[in-house]
MARBAPA-699032 format. One record per residue (C-alpha): x, y, z. Coordinates in steps of 0.1 Angstrom, whole numbers. Layout:
REC      xx      yy      zz
REC       X       Y       Z
...
END
This chain:
REC      xx      yy      zz
REC    1232    1026    1139
REC    1200    1030    1119
REC    1167    1017    1134
REC    1147     998    1108
REC    1109     999    1110
REC    1084     974    1096
REC    1052     993    1090
REC    1021     972    1087
REC     985     981    1077
REC     954     978    1098
REC     917     981    1088
REC     908     982    1125
REC     924     980    1160
REC     922     942    1163
REC     942     938    1131
REC     966     964    1143
REC     972     945    1175
REC     977     913    1154
REC    1003     931    1134
REC    1021     943    1165
REC    1021     907    1179
REC    1035     894    1146
REC    1065     918    1147
REC    1054     951    1133
REC    1074     981    1146
REC    1046    1005    1135
REC    1010    1003    1122
REC     992    1027    1100
REC     954    1031    1103
REC     926    1055    1095
REC     906    1076    1120
REC     869    1082    1116
REC     873    1101    1083
REC     899    1115    1058
REC     917    1083    1051
REC     924    1071    1016
REC     903    1039    1022
REC     867    1051    1029
REC     857    1017    1042
REC     885    1015    1068
REC     876    1042    1093
REC     880    1038    1131
REC     868    1058    1161
REC     892    1078    1182
REC     885    1054    1211
REC     897    1024    1190
REC     928    1044    1179
REC     935    1050    1216
REC     931    1013    1224
REC     956    1004    1196
REC     981    1031    1208
REC     980    1017    1243
REC     988     982    1231
REC    1015     993    1207
REC    1033    1015    1232
REC    1039     985    1255
REC    1066     975    1230
REC    1077    1010    1219
REC    1058    1004    1186
REC    1042    1034    1169
REC    1008    1042    1155
REC    1004    1064    1124
REC     970    1078    1114
REC     963    1084    1077
REC     948    1118    1067
REC     957    1114    1030
REC     928    1124    1009
REC     921    1157     992
REC     900    1179    1015
REC     879    1209    1007
REC     883    1242    1026
REC     850    1236    1043
REC     863    1203    1057
REC     895    1217    1072
REC     880    1226    1106
REC     867    1191    1111
REC     899    1176    1099
REC     918    1198    1124
REC     895    1188    1153
REC     898    1151    1145
REC     936    1153    1143
REC     938    1170    1177
REC     916    1142    1192
REC     938    1115    1177
REC     970    1133    1188
REC     956    1133    1224
REC     947    1096    1220
REC     984    1089    1216
REC     992    1087    1178
REC    1028    1090    1170
REC    1026    1106    1135
REC    1002    1115    1108
REC    1005    1105    1071
REC     993    1136    1053
REC     985    1148    1018
REC     971    1184    1023
REC     999    1209    1028
REC     979    1232    1050
REC     982    1207    1078
REC    1019    1217    1080
REC    1009    1251    1092
REC     989    1239    1122
REC    1012    1246    1151
REC     991    1226    1176
REC     998    1194    1157
REC    1031    1186    1173
REC    1037    1150    1163
REC    1057    1142    1131
REC    1041    1146    1098
REC    1049    1122    1070
REC    1043    1131    1033
REC    1020    1103    1019
REC    1027    1084     988
REC     997    1103     975
REC    1021    1133     973
REC    1038    1115     943
REC    1073    1120     954
REC    1095    1105     927
REC    1123    1131     921
REC    1150    1148     941
REC    1131    1181     936
REC    1099    1166     949
REC    1117    1153     980
REC    1134    1187     987
REC    1101    1204     984
REC    1083    1183    1010
REC    1113    1185    1033
REC    1112    1223    1030
REC    1075    1223    1038
REC    1083    1205    1071
REC    1077    1168    1065
REC    1099    1146    1087
REC    1094    1115    1065
REC    1087    1110    1028
REC    1067    1080    1016
REC    1083    1075     981
REC    1066    1064     949
REC    1065    1026     944
REC    1080    1028     909
REC    1114    1043     919
REC    1146    1025     910
REC    1172    1020     937
REC    1195    1046     922
REC    1168    1073     925
REC    1162    1063     962
REC    1199    1068     968
REC    1199    1102     951
REC    1169    1113     973
REC    1187    1100    1004
REC    1217    1122     996
REC    1195    1152     989
REC    1174    1153    1020
REC    1179    1147    1057
REC    1143    1134    1065
REC    1134    1098    1069
REC    1125    1077    1039
REC    1098    1051    1037
REC    1091    1027    1008
REC    1064    1001    1001
REC    1079     966    1000
REC    1048     944     996
REC    1012     944     984
REC     989     956     957
REC    1002     981     931
REC     983    1010     916
REC     991    1010     879
REC     995    1048     880
REC    1017    1072     900
REC    1000    1075     934
REC     978    1106     939
REC     977    1114     902
REC     948    1091     890
REC     914    1103     881
REC     903    1072     861
REC     879    1061     888
REC     863    1095     890
REC     860    1097     852
REC     845    1063     847
REC     822    1061     878
REC     822    1095     895
REC     840    1080     926
REC     873    1097     932
REC     904    1079     945
REC     914    1112     959
REC     885    1109     983
REC     891    1072     992
REC     865    1058     969
REC     885    1042     941
REC     866    1016     921
REC     898     999     911
REC     892    1005     874
REC     927     991     868
REC     914     956     877
REC     886     958     851
REC     885     941     817
REC     893     960     786
REC     897     955     748
REC     927     969     732
REC     920     984     697
REC     939    1003     671
REC     929    1034     652
REC     910    1014     627
REC     890     997     653
REC     907     963     650
REC     907     944     683
REC     943     935     692
REC     935     920     727
REC     900     911     739
REC     886     912     774
REC     918     914     795
REC     927     933     827
REC     952     953     807
REC     959     978     835
REC     962     953     863
REC     996     948     879
REC    1010     920     900
REC    1017     925     937
REC    1049     940     949
REC    1074     918     968
REC    1108     932     978
REC    1114     906    1006
REC    1148     897     991
REC    1159     933     987
REC    1156     947    1022
REC    1193     949    1028
REC    1198     969     996
REC    1170     993    1005
REC    1184     997    1040
REC    1219    1005    1025
REC    1202    1030    1002
REC    1189    1049    1032
REC    1154    1036    1037
REC    1144    1033    1073
REC    1107    1022    1070
REC    1095     992    1051
REC    1058     994    1044
REC    1032     967    1037
REC    1002     977    1017
REC     968     964    1027
REC     944     985    1049
REC     915     965    1035
REC     932     931    1039
REC     920     904    1063
REC     936     898    1097
REC     951     865    1084
REC     968     883    1055
REC     983     910    1078
REC     996     883    1103
REC    1012     862    1076
REC    1029     890    1056
REC    1040     909    1087
REC    1055     878    1103
REC    1074     870    1070
REC    1090     905    1068
REC    1096     907    1105
REC    1117     875    1104
REC    1136     889    1074
REC    1144     922    1093
REC    1154     902    1124
REC    1179     883    1103
REC    1192     915    1087
REC    1197     933    1120
REC    1212     902    1137
REC    1237     899    1109
REC    1247     935    1109
REC    1243     947    1145
REC    1267     976    1141
REC    1247     990    1112
REC    1210     983    1120
REC    1186     976    1148
REC    1148     972    1150
REC    1127    1003    1157
REC    1107     988    1185
REC    1112     962    1213
REC    1101     927    1221
REC    1109     893    1208
REC    1083     874    1188
REC    1084     836    1193
REC    1063     806    1183
REC    1033     806    1161
REC    1027     797    1125
REC    1053     795    1098
REC    1046     824    1073
REC    1041     817    1036
REC    1034     846    1012
REC    1021     822     985
REC     993     809    1007
REC     977     843    1011
REC     961     867     987
REC     984     877     958
REC     982     883     920
REC    1017     870     915
REC    1047     890     925
REC    1071     915     910
REC    1100     937     921
REC    1087     964     897
REC    1113     990     886
REC    1137     986     916
REC    1166     977     892
REC    1157    1003     867
REC    1147     977     842
REC    1114     967     827
REC    1099     933     833
REC    1066     915     831
REC    1046     934     856
REC    1011     927     844
REC     985     904     859
REC     961     909     830
REC     950     872     830
REC     942     871     867
REC     935     905     882
REC     924     889     914
REC     939     861     936
REC     944     830     914
REC     965     811     939
REC     990     784     934
REC     986     757     907
REC     972     723     918
REC     969     704     886
REC     944     696     858
REC     908     684     861
REC     910     649     845
REC     875     637     853
REC     842     651     864
REC     813     631     877
REC     779     645     885
REC     761     634     917
REC     733     644     940
REC     757     666     960
REC     770     684     929
REC     803     675     912
REC     831     651     920
REC     864     662     904
REC     895     641     900
REC     927     662     897
REC     959     651     880
REC     986     670     899
REC    1015     686     880
REC    1046     665     878
REC    1066     668     910
REC    1037     687     927
REC    1033     678     964
REC    1000     693     974
REC     978     682    1003
REC     942     693     998
REC     919     700    1027
REC     882     702    1033
REC     871     737    1027
REC     899     747    1004
REC     892     774     979
REC     899     768     942
REC     900     790     911
REC     903     788     873
REC     901     811     844
REC     870     810     823
REC     862     835     795
REC     890     859     808
REC     875     859     843
REC     887     841     875
REC     860     817     888
REC     862     805     923
REC     846     777     943
REC     850     758     976
REC     859     722     979
REC     834     708    1004
REC     852     675    1007
REC     888     668     996
REC     902     633     997
REC     935     629     981
REC     931     645     947
REC     893     640     946
REC     872     672     953
REC     835     672     959
REC     819     705     954
REC     787     722     942
REC     781     728     905
REC     804     754     890
REC     797     771     857
REC     826     768     832
REC     844     739     850
REC     853     712     825
REC     877     683     820
REC     911     697     811
REC     906     729     832
REC     938     741     850
REC     930     744     886
REC     947     765     913
REC     941     768     951
REC     936     803     964
REC     925     794     999
REC     944     769    1019
REC     919     760    1047
REC     945     743    1069
REC     968     772    1067
REC     940     797    1075
REC     932     776    1106
REC     969     776    1116
REC     969     814    1113
REC     939     817    1136
REC     950     791    1162
REC     988     791    1163
REC     995     827    1171
REC    1030     841    1178
REC    1037     858    1211
REC    1056     890    1215
REC    1074     897    1248
REC    1100     921    1261
REC    1130     903    1275
REC    1139     913    1311
REC    1171     905    1329
REC    1169     899    1367
REC    1195     903    1394
REC    1186     890    1428
REC    1204     901    1460
REC    1196     883    1492
REC    1207     896    1526
REC    1195     902    1561
REC    1170     877    1574
REC    1156     879    1547
REC    1158     911    1526
REC    1154     903    1489
REC    1161     929    1463
REC    1152     922    1427
REC    1167     945    1400
REC    1149     942    1366
REC    1164     956    1334
REC    1142     955    1304
REC    1153     953    1267
REC    1143     989    1262
REC    1164    1001    1291
REC    1139    1005    1319
REC    1153     996    1353
REC    1133     990    1385
REC    1144     978    1419
REC    1117     958    1437
REC    1123     951    1475
REC    1107     921    1493
REC    1108     908    1529
REC    1105     871    1537
REC    1100     856    1571
REC    1108     820    1564
REC    1134     794    1574
REC    1168     789    1558
REC    1169     764    1529
REC    1189     734    1540
REC    1198     725    1504
REC    1212     757    1488
REC    1216     742    1454
REC    1180     731    1453
REC    1168     765    1466
REC    1189     783    1439
REC    1174     761    1412
REC    1139     770    1425
REC    1147     807    1423
REC    1160     803    1387
REC    1131     781    1376
REC    1103     803    1390
REC    1117     837    1383
REC    1128     828    1347
REC    1092     827    1334
REC    1067     849    1317
REC    1045     875    1333
REC    1022     897    1312
REC    1041     907    1281
REC    1075     902    1297
REC    1098     872    1296
REC    1122     871    1325
REC    1156     855    1329
REC    1175     853    1362
REC    1210     862    1352
REC    1226     868    1387
REC    1218     854    1421
REC    1239     872    1448
REC    1234     853    1481
REC    1252     832    1506
REC    1224     813    1523
REC    1190     813    1507
REC    1155     815    1522
REC    1132     785    1518
REC    1106     800    1493
REC    1080     780    1475
REC    1070     783    1439
REC    1038     803    1446
REC    1058     830    1465
REC    1085     833    1439
REC    1058     835    1411
REC    1040     863    1431
REC    1073     882    1433
REC    1078     879    1396
REC    1044     892    1388
REC    1049     922    1412
REC    1082     930    1393
REC    1062     930    1361
REC    1037     954    1376
REC    1066     977    1387
REC    1079     977    1351
REC    1044     986    1338
REC    1045    1018    1359
REC    1073    1030    1336
REC    1063    1035    1300
REC    1083    1015    1275
REC    1110    1036    1259
REC    1108    1044    1222
REC    1135    1047    1195
REC    1137    1085    1186
REC    1119    1094    1155
REC    1126    1126    1134
REC    1101    1154    1140
REC    1092    1185    1120
REC    1118    1199    1095
REC    1121    1229    1073
REC    1098    1260    1074
REC    1061    1252    1075
REC    1053    1287    1064
REC    1071    1281    1031
REC    1046    1272    1004
REC    1072    1257     980
REC    1070    1258     943
REC    1038    1256     923
REC    1019    1224     923
REC    1030    1198     897
REC    1014    1202     863
REC    1009    1176     837
REC    1033    1174     808
REC    1017    1172     773
REC    1020    1137     759
REC    1010    1129     724
REC     991    1162     723
REC     969    1153     753
REC     973    1178     782
REC     953    1162     810
REC     958    1125     814
REC     935    1106     837
REC     966    1087     848
REC    1003    1085     842
REC    1023    1053     847
REC    1057    1037     844
REC    1038    1006     833
REC    1035    1002     795
REC    1009     981     777
REC    1030     980     745
REC    1060     966     764
REC    1039     940     782
REC    1025     928     748
REC    1058     928     730
REC    1049     958     709
REC    1075     983     722
REC    1094    1000     693
REC    1122    1012     716
REC    1130     982     739
REC    1117     953     717
REC    1122     966     682
REC    1085     962     673
REC    1068     981     646
REC    1049    1011     659
REC    1013    1000     660
REC    1000    1036     659
REC     974    1050     682
REC     959    1026     707
REC     927    1027     727
REC     911    1009     756
REC     874    1000     754
REC     852     992     784
REC     814     992     785
REC     812    1015     756
REC     838    1039     771
REC     869    1047     749
REC     902    1057     764
REC     933    1068     745
REC     967    1055     755
REC     996    1078     751
REC    1033    1069     751
REC    1061    1092     762
REC    1091    1071     751
REC    1116    1097     762
REC    1104    1095     798
REC    1094    1058     793
REC    1059    1065     806
REC    1023    1057     795
REC     992    1079     799
REC     955    1071     797
REC     931    1100     787
REC     895    1104     775
REC     894    1096     738
END
């Protein structure tokens, strides 16, 4: 049986706790430094707090140390990792290979997606170096994932949801070239979301002011079973800069899907942590930040991956602005909804529209039916197509109606003596405690009523446990009130807490950490350019219907991107079906 792990992102410990409560089996988070999101650092004390909470459910905490580090930084990196290891982290997600040679780092080491593992050879290399898990490139087709699974014995992790870098991970220097801030140091300016003109060699503008390098968000929610069958054990959600409401919503959505998968195939799969999540909001991936969704290259086929018209969150369509009236309070908009559209607007909803190739957003101060009162908004006119990118009612639901995660515990009660009571508790993760009690009370005259009292009061919640009385072994029963039985249940919970929650075994170090492996990857010349700023499976020519190979279009010749006076050349390696961007 293969344990399946839902791995959620966390900007800070509170978001990590929210992810655990929403059903995550593991959370990845950065320590004080050395994470690939410079604005998402956390103290070792906060890491320890998150570990303590996660370990109640056998869930795991992974710390990211996945930027390029200089030789001068290695001692500080080593010191920080030792502190985080002592704080209870369960693994590190790494990029720098020297970490694999530190014998005092004893928890598993996972090769980050920044290692750009996209071939069987890449996978074998990092396994030989000692990585126990490989975080694969997002652009891989299912067949390549299967081939890697056959070639290596270590665990495989894939991204299933969230923002997509246009380039192969860990191989982009576009941000550093344009602005001096390196993605390899956690400072990416997201140049792929910027607006560009596309021009030919004669300087003719083919496309003006579009986010030509911006991709939709990944969504493999419907493909989890196929990925599990291909040998993937960890399903990763992108988003260490996302809000707590985003993490709750998307984590709950995928956790429900994994629950259905494991329940339907109990002989094949299980969850990688413990606890049952109940209640709370109903997740909806369309009501939280997204640029539209794509399954990218999972089927080995090209599709429309671009979000060039809306590189930020446009939201879901609401309708068309049919009338605008000016008032002292700003604007009053009347919306004509799309045919068949059943949308309920709420005060405080966020709306968006496209104006001059940019997404413009505003808040609806008062929403009554399909009339919106708001402050003045530049570019908003009658005939504008309007979308909602913030559902205020849903956001309130995410904040107020929270799910609850509890570990099921089965109780067996044996009553003897006058009155010796022994409660045996067995938790979902396999802990077993026997809690003895002594009661000096009268015999219950109505045994059925006393038994019902036992079942009612012991089959309740205490702490993060949910108890069920499954066996009551007794002839006569003592006359115990609700307060005494409740106290007994709470004491059983305390006895369980004295034993750490068990964890599903996770693979540890593999291979020979002293083996340096083959030389670092080198760039392959494409169209005569030897050092591309980025290489990508995404292709602008295909997105625009200009591909000579797949679409039979005439070759447009050399193409260039223009942005703020900077000129970038686009190269096309049609044999590998890849695109590059280089300085022109």
